[in-house]
C-alpha angles and dihedrals in degrees: 000000000000103000146336131218144163114267120262117252091261092050093045091056091062100030099049130222126323098027125139123200115219125190115216128189130189114219133354097268110112088220092066115107121248126221126208119211126192109214138170116240094260092048090050090051089051093049093049091047091050092050092048092048094064114117114265112275094011094117105028091128094048127072113199 
């Protein structure tokens, strides 16, 4: 996960209230594409917990 932000006004109109936009990137290469996900607070907590629960060293070559 690279960053998180509140949705823009245009995004908020279609996403609804309480959403957070997170930017995710696979790998450290600047040429890798990024993906933005719109998540509610509880879904974001679940995603972060899942990422943190990975076994040590299992994603050393991947930057999320």
